KOLRO-275419 format. One record per residue (C-alpha): x, y, z; chain; residue in three letters. Coordinates in steps of 0.1 Angstrom, whole numbers, plus 5000, padded with zeros to 4 digits. Layout:
! KOLRO-275419
> X:Y:Z:A:ala;
...
END
This chain:
! KOLRO-275419
> 5004:4825:5061:A:unk;
> 5000:4854:5038:A:unk;
> 5000:4852:5000:A:unk;
> 5024:4877:4984:A:unk;
> 5003:4884:4952:A:unk;
> 4972:4892:4973:A:unk;
> 4991:4916:4995:A:unk;
> 5009:4932:4966:A:unk;
> 4976:4940:4948:A:unk;
> 4958:4950:4981:A:unk;
> 4986:4974:4993:A:unk;
> 4993:4987:4957:A:unk;
> 4956:4996:4951:A:unk;
> 4952:5010:4986:A:unk;
> 4983:5032:4980:A:unk;
> 4969:5044:4946:A:unk;
> 4936:5053:4963:A:unk;
> 4954:5072:4990:A:unk;
> 4974:5091:4963:A:unk;
> 4942:5101:4945:A:unk;
> 4926:5112:4978:A:unk;
> 4957:5133:4986:A:unk;
> 4955:5150:4952:A:unk;
> 4918:5156:4954:A:unk;
> 4923:5170:4989:A:unk;
> 4950:5193:4976:A:unk;
> 4926:5205:4948:A:unk;
> 4897:5213:4972:A:unk;
> 4915:5229:5002:A:unk;
> 4937:5259:5007:A:unk;
> 4975:5259:5000:A:unk;
> 4983:5255:5037:A:unk;
> 4966:5221:5039:A:unk;
> 4981:5206:5007:A:unk;
> 5001:5174:5007:A:unk;
> 5021:5183:4975:A:unk;
> 5054:5189:4993:A:unk;
> 5052:5154:5009:A:unk;
> 5042:5138:4976:A:unk;
> 5070:5155:4958:A:unk;
> 5095:5141:4983:A:unk;
> 5083:5105:4983:A:unk;
> 5074:5101:4947:A:unk;
> 5105:5108:4924:A:unk;
> 5097:5129:4894:A:unk;
> 5063:5140:4908:A:unk;
> 5055:5177:4906:A:unk;
> 5023:5194:4916:A:unk;
> 5002:5190:4893:A:unk;
> 5005:5181:4857:A:unk;
> 4987:5153:4839:A:unk;
> 5020:5134:4832:A:unk;
> 5031:5138:4868:A:unk;
> 4997:5126:4881:A:unk;
> 5000:5094:4861:A:unk;
> 5036:5090:4873:A:unk;
> 5026:5095:4909:A:unk;
> 4997:5070:4904:A:unk;
> 5020:5043:4891:A:unk;
> 5047:5051:4918:A:unk;
> 5021:5048:4945:A:unk;
> 5012:5013:4934:A:unk;
> 5049:5004:4933:A:unk;
> 5054:5017:4969:A:unk;
> 5024:4995:4981:A:unk;
> 5038:4965:4962:A:unk;
> 5072:4971:4977:A:unk;
> 5057:4972:5012:A:unk;
> 5041:4938:5005:A:unk;
> 5074:4924:4992:A:unk;
> 5091:4934:5024:A:unk;
> 5064:4925:5049:A:unk;
> 5049:4892:5036:A:unk;
> 5081:4872:5036:A:unk;
> 5091:4885:5070:A:unk;
> 5056:4877:5084:A:unk;
> 5057:4842:5069:A:unk;
> 5092:4835:5082:A:unk;
> 5083:4845:5117:A:unk;
> 5049:4828:5115:A:unk;
> 5066:4795:5106:A:unk;
> 5091:4799:5133:A:unk;
> 5070:4810:5163:A:unk;
> 5033:4805:5156:A:unk;
> 5016:4780:5179:A:unk;
> 4999:4752:5160:A:unk;
> 4962:4753:5161:A:unk;
> 4943:4725:5177:A:unk;
> 4921:4708:5152:A:unk;
> 4884:4711:5162:A:unk;
> 4867:4679:5172:A:unk;
> 4847:4661:5144:A:unk;
> 4810:4669:5143:A:unk;
> 4786:4641:5149:A:unk;
> 4758:4638:5124:A:unk;
END
């Protein structure tokens, strides 16, 4: 069983880190290799690259990760309860 809060924070922070990596990549590579068009499509209000839009993209990236957890974790837990095979308990150790 997955815990929603753990997955929300994990995916949210991973999404934020990915956003920062995409921005850094866009700053150090040529225009042809930028991700700015993709970022502008998936992050409403984000435009390449102003300080306010960077903060907005950073926050929205976290929210996309949290949204993914909100969708995935309940589905996983539902199907896990329904179809997971019970684990056999290991035999007790003798001292």
